[in-house]
Every structure is written in C-alpha cells, then in structure tokens.
C-alpha positions in Angstrom: -47.9 -20.7 90.7 -49.1 -18.0 88.4 -45.8 -18.0 86.4 -46.0 -21.4 86.0 -49.4 -20.9 84.5 -48.1 -18.2 82.2 -45.6 -20.6 80.8 -47.7 -23.5 80.1 -50.1 -21.1 78.1 -47.2 -19.9 76.2 -45.9 -23.1 75.3 -49.3 -24.4 74.5 -49.8 -21.3 72.0 -46.4 -21.9 70.4 -47.5 -25.6 69.7 -50.8 -24.7 68.5 -49.2 -22.2 66.0 -46.9 -25.2 65.2 -49.8 -27.6 64.5 -51.6 -24.9 62.2 -48.5 -24.4 60.0 -47.9 -27.9 59.4 -51.6 -28.6 58.7 -51.8 -26.0 56.0 -53.0 -27.6 52.8 -56.5 -27.7 51.1 -59.5 -30.3 50.7 -61.5 -30.7 47.4 -64.3 -33.1 46.8 -65.3 -34.6 43.3 -68.0 -37.2 42.1 -69.6 -38.6 39.3 -72.5 -40.5 38.4 -73.0 -44.0 36.3 -75.9 -44.7 34.9 -76.6 -48.2 33.1 -79.3 -50.3 30.9 -78.4 -54.1 31.0 -79.7 -56.7 28.6 -79.5 -60.1 29.8 -79.3 -63.0 27.3 -78.8 -66.7 27.3 -79.5 -68.8 30.7 -79.2 -65.4 32.5 -82.2 -63.7 30.9 -84.4 -62.7 33.8 -83.3 -59.2 33.8 -86.2 -57.6 35.9 -85.2 -53.8 36.4 -82.3 -52.9 33.7 -81.9 -49.5 35.0 -78.8 -48.8 37.6 -77.3 -45.9 38.9 -74.4 -45.4 41.1 -73.0 -42.6 42.7 -69.5 -41.8 43.9 -67.9 -38.9 45.9 -64.4 -38.5 46.8 -62.9 -36.1 49.6 -59.3 -35.3 49.2 -56.9 -33.4 51.4 -53.3 -32.5 50.8 -50.4 -30.6 52.6 -46.6 -30.4 52.9 -44.4 -30.7 55.9 -41.4 -28.3 56.5 -39.2 -30.8 55.1 -40.8 -31.0 51.7 -42.6 -34.2 52.3 -46.2 -34.2 50.8 -49.2 -36.2 52.1 -52.6 -36.9 51.1 -56.2 -38.2 52.7 -58.5 -39.7 50.4 -61.8 -40.7 51.4 -63.9 -42.4 48.9 -67.8 -42.9 49.3 -69.5 -44.9 46.7 -73.5 -46.1 46.1 -76.0 -44.9 48.6 -73.3 -42.8 50.2 -71.8 -46.0 51.3 -67.9 -45.8 52.9 -65.5 -47.3 50.3 -61.9 -46.6 51.8 -59.7 -44.2 53.4 -55.9 -43.9 52.0 -53.1 -41.8 53.7 -50.4 -41.3 51.0 -47.3 -39.9 52.5 -44.6 -39.0 49.7 -41.0 -38.8 50.6 -39.3 -37.9 47.9 -35.9 -39.8 47.4 -36.9 -42.1 50.2 -39.7 -43.5 48.4 -43.7 -43.5 49.4 -45.6 -44.5 52.4 -49.5 -45.3 52.2 -51.8 -46.3 54.9 -54.9 -48.0 53.6 -58.2 -49.3 55.1 -60.7 -50.7 52.8 -60.6 -52.2 49.6 -57.4 -50.7 48.8 -55.8 -52.0 45.6 -52.3 -52.1 47.2 -49.8 -54.9 47.0 -50.7 -57.6 44.5 -54.5 -56.6 44.3 -53.3 -53.8 41.7 -52.1 -56.6 39.0 -55.2 -58.8 39.7 -56.0 -57.8 35.8 -53.9 -55.2 34.2 -55.0 -56.0 30.7 -55.6 -52.9 28.7 -59.4 -52.1 28.1 -61.5 -49.4 26.4 -63.7 -49.6 30.2 -63.7 -52.3 32.3 -62.1 -55.8 32.9 -63.9 -58.6 31.2 -65.1 -59.9 34.6 -66.0 -56.5 35.7 -69.4 -55.4 33.7 -73.0 -56.1 33.6 -73.2 -59.9 34.7 -71.4 -61.8 37.6 -68.6 -64.1 37.0 -67.7 -65.8 40.2 -63.8 -65.6 39.1 -61.7 -66.1 41.9 -58.5 -63.5 41.1 -55.6 -62.7 43.2 -55.9 -59.9 45.9 -53.3 -60.1 48.5 -53.5 -57.9 51.6 -55.7 -55.4 49.4 -59.1 -55.8 50.9 -57.4 -55.6 54.4 -56.2 -52.7 56.5 -52.6 -52.4 55.2 -49.2 -50.6 55.0 -47.4 -50.4 51.7 -43.9 -48.8 51.1 -42.8 -48.2 47.4 -39.4 -47.2 46.4 -38.6 -44.4 44.1 -38.2 -45.5 40.5 -34.9 -46.7 39.9 -33.8 -47.6 36.3 -37.1 -48.0 35.6 -37.9 -50.2 38.2 -40.3 -50.0 41.2 -40.6 -52.3 43.9 -43.5 -52.2 46.4 -44.1 -54.3 49.9 -47.2 -54.3 51.8 -48.4 -55.7 55.0 -51.7 -56.3 56.7 -51.5 -57.5 60.5 -54.4 -59.6 60.5 -56.0 -61.1 57.5 -59.5 -60.7 57.3 -60.2 -58.4 60.1 -62.7 -55.6 59.8 -62.0 -52.0 59.5 -61.5 -50.0 62.7 -61.5 -46.3 64.1 -58.7 -44.7 65.2 -57.9 -46.0 68.9 -59.9 -49.1 68.5 -58.7 -52.9 67.6 -60.7 -55.4 65.6 -60.3 -58.7 67.6 -59.0 -61.8 65.7 -60.6 -62.8 62.2 -62.2 -66.1 63.1 -58.7 -67.2 64.8 -57.7 -69.1 61.2 -55.1 -66.4 59.8 -53.0 -63.9 61.0 -50.9 -61.6 59.2 -50.1 -61.5 55.2 -47.6 -59.6 53.2 -47.2 -59.0 49.4 -44.0 -58.1 47.3 -44.7 -56.7 43.8 -42.4 -55.4 41.2 -43.1 -53.3 37.9 -40.2 -52.9 35.2 -40.2 -50.3 32.5 -37.2 -51.3 30.7 -37.1 -48.5 28.0 -33.4 -48.4 27.8 -33.7 -44.9 26.8 -35.7 -45.9 23.8 -38.6 -44.4 22.4 -40.0 -47.6 21.0 -39.8 -49.3 24.6 -41.2 -46.7 26.5 -44.5 -48.4 26.6 -43.3 -51.6 27.6 -44.1 -53.1 31.3 -43.1 -56.1 32.9 -45.0 -56.8 36.2 -45.0 -59.5 38.9 -46.0 -60.2 42.4 -46.3 -62.6 45.1 -48.4 -63.0 48.4 -48.7 -65.0 51.5 -51.2 -65.8 54.3 -50.2 -67.3 57.2 -52.6 -69.8 58.3 -52.6 -70.7 62.2 -54.5 -74.0 61.8 -52.2 -77.0 61.9 -54.4 -79.0 59.6 -53.9 -76.5 56.8 -51.1 -75.1 54.8 -50.4 -71.2 54.4 -52.0 -69.4 51.3 -50.2 -68.0 48.4 -50.8 -66.1 45.5 -48.6 -65.1 42.3 -49.1 -63.0 39.1 -46.7 -62.2 36.4 -47.5 -60.4 32.9 -46.7 -57.8 30.6 -48.3 -54.8 28.9 -47.0 -52.8 25.9 -48.3 -49.7 24.3 -47.4 -48.8 20.9 -49.0 -45.7 19.2 -52.6 -46.3 19.4 -52.7 -49.9 20.4 -52.1 -51.5 23.8 -51.5 -55.2 24.3 -51.5 -57.5 27.5 -50.9 -60.8 28.5 -50.8 -62.1 32.4 -51.2 -65.5 34.4 -52.0 -65.8 38.1 -52.6 -68.3 40.4 -53.9 -69.0 44.0 -53.1 -71.9 46.1 -55.4 -72.2 49.0 -53.9 -74.1 51.4 -56.7 -76.4 52.2 -56.0 -80.2 52.7 -59.5 -81.9 52.9 -60.4 -83.9 49.9 -63.3 -81.7 49.1 -61.6 -78.4 49.3 -60.7 -76.2 46.3 -56.8 -76.6 46.0 -56.1 -73.9 43.5 -57.0 -71.5 40.6 -55.2 -70.6 37.8 -55.8 -67.7 35.7 -54.4 -66.6 32.2 -55.8 -63.3 30.6 -55.0 -61.3 27.3 -56.4 -57.8 26.1 -56.3 -55.9 22.8 -57.2 -51.9 23.0 -57.0 -49.6 20.4 -57.3 -45.9 20.5 -59.2 -44.5 17.2 -58.6 -41.0 18.7 -58.4 -39.1 22.0 -62.1 -39.6 22.6 -63.0 -43.2 21.1 -61.4 -46.7 21.8 -62.5 -50.1 21.3 -61.1 -53.4 23.1 -61.5 -57.1 23.4 -60.5 -58.9 26.4 -60.2 -62.8 27.4 -60.0 -64.2 30.8 -59.7 -68.1 31.4 -60.0 -69.5 34.9 -59.4 -73.1 36.1 -60.5 -74.4 39.6 -58.7 -77.6 40.8 -59.6 -79.5 43.8 -57.4 -81.6 46.4 -58.7 -84.8 45.7 -59.3 -84.5 41.8 -60.4 -88.1 41.4 -63.6 -87.1 42.9 -64.0 -83.5 41.4 -62.4 -82.8 38.4 -61.0 -79.2 37.5 -63.3 -76.8 36.0 -62.8 -74.4 33.4 -64.5 -70.8 33.2 -64.1 -68.4 30.3 -64.9 -64.9 29.9 -65.1 -62.7 26.8 -65.9 -59.0 26.6 -66.2 -56.5 23.6 -65.8 -53.0 24.8 -66.4 -49.4 22.9 -66.0 -46.2 24.8 -66.2 -42.5 23.9 -65.8 -39.3 25.8 -66.6 -36.0 25.6 -65.9 -33.6 28.2 -67.1 -34.7 31.5 -69.5 -37.4 30.2 -68.4 -40.9 28.9 -70.4 -43.7 27.2 -69.2 -47.2 27.1 -70.8 -50.2 25.7 -70.0 -53.8 26.2 -70.8 -57.4 25.4 -69.8 -60.1 27.5 -70.2 -63.9 27.3 -69.4 -66.3 30.4 -69.1 -70.1 30.2 -69.2 -72.3 33.3 -69.6 -69.1 35.8 -68.8 -69.8 39.4 -67.0 -72.6 38.0 -70.3 -74.6 37.8 -71.1 -77.0 34.8 -74.9 -78.3 35.8 -77.3 -77.9 32.9 -75.6 -74.8 31.2 -77.4 -72.4 33.7 -74.0 -70.8 34.4 -73.5 -69.9 30.5 -74.2 -66.1 30.6 -74.4 -63.1 28.3 -74.8 -59.7 28.8 -75.1 -56.3 26.7 -75.0 -52.9 28.1 -74.6 -49.6 28.1 -73.3 -47.0 30.8 -73.3 -43.3 30.7 -70.9 -41.6 33.0 -71.1 -37.6 34.4 -68.2 -36.5 36.2 -68.1 -33.2 38.3 
C-alpha cells in the first residue's frame, strides 16, 4: 500500500512538471481610451450629451508547445469593463492555423463585411446609427475556424458554429437551443494576393466568401450570405470595391427577402502620420411580396481624416445617411453627423 502511494505521488509530480513546462509563456495587458465629441445635424439634430468615452482592455497570453506550435489567448474587455470576446489561436506551422472563438469574433465571412480602405472607420461605423444590414456569418457566434497556410498567395478559411444564435457559455456548460429555429452555420472564405512576384501587384487582394445557416423551420428556407471584392494599395493610395448580399430564407409576404450591398472606398496616406479617406455604402432591402412593399435603398457617405502622434490619434469624420434603417417616411431617417475622436493607447 505504501509502495503504491509513493509511485502515485512520483507520477503526479512528473505530470505537474510536464504541465508547467508546456504552459510556460507570458501574459500582457494593453489598453486605451477613446474620447469623442459628436454634433448631429439634419433630421437627427437632437444631440443631448455630445461627450463619449470608451475604454478598452486586452489581456493576452502566449506560449509554445514542445513540437514548435505556438498558442495565444486573447480576452477583450470593452466599455464599462464589459466582456467582449475570448480567442484561443493555435499556429500549427505548415499545417495552418486553428482559432476557437467566443463572442463577436470577426471570423469567417464577418471579416469581410466591409474591407474598404479608410482613414479610420467604415462609413456606417461612426457617430450616427445607420441600421445597415451587413453579412456576418458565424462571426457573432461561438465558432471554430481553420485557416490554411498561404500557398501561391492564396489563403482559405473554413469556420463552423454548432448552433447559430446560442449564447456564449463557460467551460463544462451548454447553452440550449437558440429558439429552436436554426442549428449550425458554416462559412468558407478565400483571400488571394496574385502578386506573381511583381512589386506593382504586391498590394492587390481579391477576396470572396459565403455562408449558410441551416433553418429547422419547414416553412422557411436556409439563410445564405455572400461577399466578393477587391482592394489595391499602390504607393500612398488605397482603393477598394466590394458587393455583398443576404438571402434571409423568409417566405411570408410581409417579410424581408434579401439585402444587397455595394461599397467602395478611397484612402490617401499623406505621410506616415496623416491620412484622409472617402467611403460610400449603398444597401437595398427587398421584401418577399414586392407588390405590397417596394425595395428601399439606403446610402451612407463618410469623409474622414486621421492623424497620429506616438500613442495618440486624432480623427475627424463627417457622415450622411439617407433612408437610415431602410425607412423613408417623412425624411426623419435622413441623418447627418460630424465628430471628433481622440484615442490614447498604453
């Protein structure tokens, strides 16, 4: 009996030593604060308090396995110390990368919702709510993504969410079904840099992606999303154009049947610290029965300028929205906003 106890303790100590060795790594914390002043105009002129503050903290740990694979853990905490997402990324060298993601991840097709060049934010992403419907795929859900190594300038990624719409859970737990109308979703994306060994094409990227959510309701179809576009960096100028769409799968006459988006952007880096940009995003919403409800077109324009000096960034944006949230009644959804943002990173 005593002999068995000693053997067990010896084995346990050996296991603990192995775990300690495998877990050797480091943990870092980075963060910053964004401060903004917003001025609304047009039909969205009720400003109230124009001062906004956003705080961000990111905890990141990293380590390396005995076989040379590396791993990272990233936990993001956004405004008011609110949890945003957790990411476990494993770099398997020549075998590609594995990403296990919880929260609003930006995996899959969500990474391509709007890749247009900009000095700061997407046209729909600053100072004024637009209600625009973008492709998102499995990105907002807990998902697993595999990314191939870069081969001939081509990278392919496959992302899978076991249950679309379910809440995030801790380890050793389950969420339950998300309303019982959907189950799994999957994304497939491709990014191509066809430089062909030439310097002039080194800034060219072509991307495309698709998504499917399986709908378990027999009276509705599956949801599909797709996106395709191109960006090109040449000297200080960046150009981009893309189109995307969502087929909702709804069949009732009063339901939204589809969304179609097209977007372009131009950015100019005046120097290493100063850049300006213009972005345009047009989104159309169509219904199952277009006799009763005609398609509605929303348009968003945004001029932006950004200047950085060390850990500080100053950004200005002027944005206009026509038919925000796909509403046309009385022009109350035509909006204007101008804003100043100052960001400090540490």
